[in-house]
C-alpha positions as CSV (number, residue, x, y, z in Angstrom):
1,X,-10.9,-4.5,-11.2
2,X,-9.2,-4.0,-14.6
3,X,-6.2,-2.5,-12.9
4,X,-3.4,-5.2,-12.8
5,X,-2.6,-6.6,-9.4
6,X,0.9,-6.0,-8.2
7,X,2.8,-8.1,-5.7
8,X,5.4,-6.3,-3.6
9,X,7.2,-9.4,-2.5
10,X,8.8,-10.1,-5.9
11,X,10.2,-6.6,-6.3
12,X,13.9,-6.5,-7.3
13,X,15.0,-3.2,-5.6
14,X,18.0,-3.6,-3.4
15,X,18.1,-1.9,0.0
16,X,20.4,0.9,1.0
17,X,21.8,1.7,4.5
18,X,18.8,3.9,5.0
19,X,16.5,1.0,4.7
20,X,17.8,-0.6,7.9
21,X,15.5,0.0,10.8
22,X,15.2,-0.8,14.5
23,X,12.5,-2.0,16.8
24,X,12.1,-2.7,20.5
25,X,11.6,-6.4,21.2
26,X,9.6,-8.0,24.0
27,X,12.9,-8.4,25.8
28,X,13.1,-4.6,26.0
29,X,16.2,-4.5,23.8
30,X,16.6,-2.6,20.5
31,X,17.0,-4.9,17.5
32,X,18.2,-4.1,14.0
33,X,16.5,-5.3,10.8
34,X,19.1,-5.1,8.1
35,X,17.9,-4.6,4.5
36,X,21.0,-3.0,3.0
37,X,22.2,-5.1,0.1
38,X,19.1,-7.3,0.1
39,X,15.8,-7.2,-1.8
40,X,13.4,-4.9,-0.1
41,X,10.1,-6.0,-1.6
42,X,8.7,-6.8,1.8
43,X,8.9,-3.1,2.8
44,X,7.6,-1.7,-0.5
45,X,3.9,-1.8,0.1
46,X,3.8,2.0,-0.3
47,X,5.2,2.2,-3.9
48,X,3.6,-1.1,-4.9
49,X,0.1,0.3,-3.9
50,X,1.0,3.5,-5.6
51,X,1.8,1.6,-8.8
52,X,-1.8,0.3,-8.8
53,X,-3.1,3.8,-8.2
54,X,-1.1,5.2,-11.1
55,X,-2.3,2.4,-13.4
56,X,-5.9,3.1,-12.3
57,X,-5.3,6.6,-13.6
58,X,-3.9,5.3,-16.9
59,X,-0.3,6.2,-16.2
60,X,1.6,3.3,-17.6
61,X,5.0,2.0,-16.6
62,X,7.6,3.9,-18.6
63,X,10.3,1.3,-18.0
64,X,10.9,-2.3,-19.1
65,X,11.2,-3.5,-15.5
66,X,8.7,-3.8,-12.7
67,X,6.8,-0.5,-12.2
68,X,7.3,-0.4,-8.5
69,X,11.1,-0.8,-8.9
70,X,11.0,2.1,-11.4
71,X,9.2,4.2,-8.8
72,X,11.9,3.4,-6.2
73,X,14.5,4.6,-8.7
74,X,12.6,7.8,-9.2
75,X,12.5,8.4,-5.5
76,X,16.2,7.9,-5.2
77,X,17.2,9.8,-8.3
78,X,15.2,12.8,-7.1
79,X,16.4,12.6,-3.5
80,X,12.9,12.4,-2.2
81,X,12.0,11.5,1.5
82,X,11.6,7.9,2.6
83,X,9.0,5.9,0.8
84,X,7.3,5.3,4.1
85,X,6.4,9.0,4.4
86,X,3.8,11.1,2.5
87,X,6.7,13.2,1.2
88,X,8.1,10.0,-0.3
89,X,5.1,8.4,-2.0
90,X,3.3,11.6,-2.9
91,X,6.5,13.0,-4.2
92,X,7.0,10.1,-6.4
93,X,3.4,10.4,-7.6
94,X,4.1,14.0,-8.6
95,X,7.1,12.9,-10.7
96,X,4.7,10.7,-12.6
97,X,2.2,13.5,-13.1
98,X,-0.3,12.5,-10.5
99,X,-1.4,14.6,-7.5
100,X,-3.0,13.8,-4.2
101,X,-6.6,15.2,-4.3
102,X,-7.8,13.9,-0.9
103,X,-6.2,12.8,2.4
104,X,-8.3,11.7,5.3
105,X,-6.6,10.9,8.7
106,X,-7.9,8.4,11.2
107,X,-10.9,7.4,9.1
108,X,-13.5,5.0,10.5
109,X,-17.1,4.5,9.3
110,X,-19.9,2.2,8.3
111,X,-21.2,1.6,4.8
112,X,-23.2,4.9,4.7
113,X,-20.1,7.0,5.7
114,X,-17.8,5.2,3.2
115,X,-20.4,5.7,0.5
116,X,-20.7,9.4,1.2
117,X,-17.0,10.3,1.9
118,X,-14.9,7.8,-0.1
119,X,-17.0,6.3,-2.9
120,X,-17.3,9.6,-4.9
121,X,-13.5,9.5,-5.5
122,X,-13.7,6.0,-7.0
123,X,-16.6,7.0,-9.1
124,X,-14.6,10.0,-10.3
125,X,-11.9,7.7,-11.6
126,X,-9.4,8.5,-8.8
127,X,-6.9,6.0,-7.6
128,X,-7.2,5.4,-3.8
129,X,-4.7,3.8,-1.4
130,X,-5.0,3.4,2.4
131,X,-2.8,2.9,5.4
132,X,-3.6,0.2,8.0
133,X,-0.8,1.8,10.1
134,X,2.4,0.0,9.1
135,X,1.0,-1.3,5.8
136,X,-0.6,0.2,2.7
137,X,-3.1,-1.3,0.3
138,X,-5.0,-0.1,-2.8
139,X,-8.8,0.4,-2.5
140,X,-10.6,-1.3,-5.3
141,X,-14.3,-0.9,-4.5
142,X,-17.0,-0.2,-1.9
143,X,-20.2,-2.3,-2.0
144,X,-23.0,-3.7,0.1
145,X,-20.9,-6.6,1.3
146,X,-17.8,-4.5,2.3
147,X,-14.7,-3.0,0.8
148,X,-12.5,-4.8,-1.7
149,X,-8.7,-4.1,-1.7
150,X,-5.7,-5.2,-3.6
151,X,-3.2,-6.0,-0.8
152,X,0.4,-6.3,-2.3
153,X,1.7,-8.3,0.7
154,X,-0.9,-11.1,0.9
155,X,-4.4,-11.9,2.3
156,X,-5.1,-10.5,5.7
157,X,-7.6,-12.8,7.4
158,X,-9.2,-10.1,9.4
159,X,-8.8,-6.3,9.9
160,X,-9.7,-6.8,13.6
161,X,-6.7,-9.1,14.1
162,X,-4.2,-6.7,12.4
163,X,-1.4,-5.4,14.6
164,X,1.0,-2.7,13.4
165,X,3.5,-4.1,15.8
166,X,3.4,-7.5,14.0
167,X,2.3,-6.9,10.5
168,X,3.7,-10.2,9.1
169,X,2.2,-12.2,12.0
170,X,-1.2,-10.6,11.3
171,X,-1.3,-12.5,8.0
172,X,-1.1,-16.0,9.6
173,X,1.1,-17.3,6.8
174,X,-1.2,-16.0,3.9
175,X,1.7,-14.2,2.1
176,X,2.3,-13.7,-1.6
177,X,5.1,-15.6,-3.3
178,X,8.4,-14.0,-4.0
179,X,8.7,-15.6,-7.4
180,X,5.6,-14.6,-9.3
181,X,3.4,-11.5,-9.8
182,X,0.1,-13.2,-8.9
183,X,-0.8,-13.2,-5.3
184,X,-3.4,-14.2,-2.7
185,X,-3.8,-10.5,-1.7
186,X,-5.7,-9.8,-4.9
187,X,-9.4,-8.9,-4.4
188,X,-9.4,-9.2,-0.7
189,X,-12.9,-8.4,0.8
190,X,-13.3,-7.0,4.2
191,X,-16.9,-7.1,5.4
192,X,-18.6,-4.2,7.1
193,X,-18.6,-5.9,10.5
194,X,-14.8,-5.5,10.4
195,X,-14.5,-2.3,8.4
196,X,-16.9,-0.3,10.7
197,X,-14.7,-1.2,13.7
198,X,-11.4,-0.5,12.2
199,X,-9.6,2.9,12.0
200,X,-7.6,3.5,8.9
201,X,-4.5,5.5,9.6
202,X,-5.1,7.5,6.4
203,X,-6.8,7.3,3.1
204,X,-5.5,9.2,0.0
205,X,-6.9,9.7,-3.5
206,X,-5.0,10.7,-6.6
207,X,-5.9,12.2,-9.9
208,X,-3.8,13.0,-13.0
209,X,-2.1,16.4,-12.9
């Protein structure tokens, strides 16, 4: 809980041509989403969650700007893979002297399973982030009432209503501001009746290298 909360939506990084992407709409046609030349905070959940992971490990921001923007510059400077891939975010972590120590794919479980398989990493001081499939958050704690996450995008009302095909719509308007660091996504609690029915795309833990 002492790790500072980071809001991805106020990031200052400007998109490149490679940040443009396509999707198939309900009309069956392919549509472009253009980020080149525009702020890309809304698609930086990966490096923003990684920022909170690094700060959990005591690896402080070496720049005078926002930490997540610095990480994006590290990725570009070192010609690392896209930030949406493991090669991208794990590669950036390595540049900051952190290494992935655990990676679980398609994880689903109740309190007992989370307590046995994930909680030891938090107790060991590791930073942990998780993919909802299309969005990444930082895991803060595991307790009797559920899991607490720091969501850099906003407050997701329910895991069970989350759709990777409509990430923004899943938030029902509960999005962070683009003008300040504080956000409604801080300390989001998901109860076990949601968590136990939800499959996390992956969970990764990091330690200092």
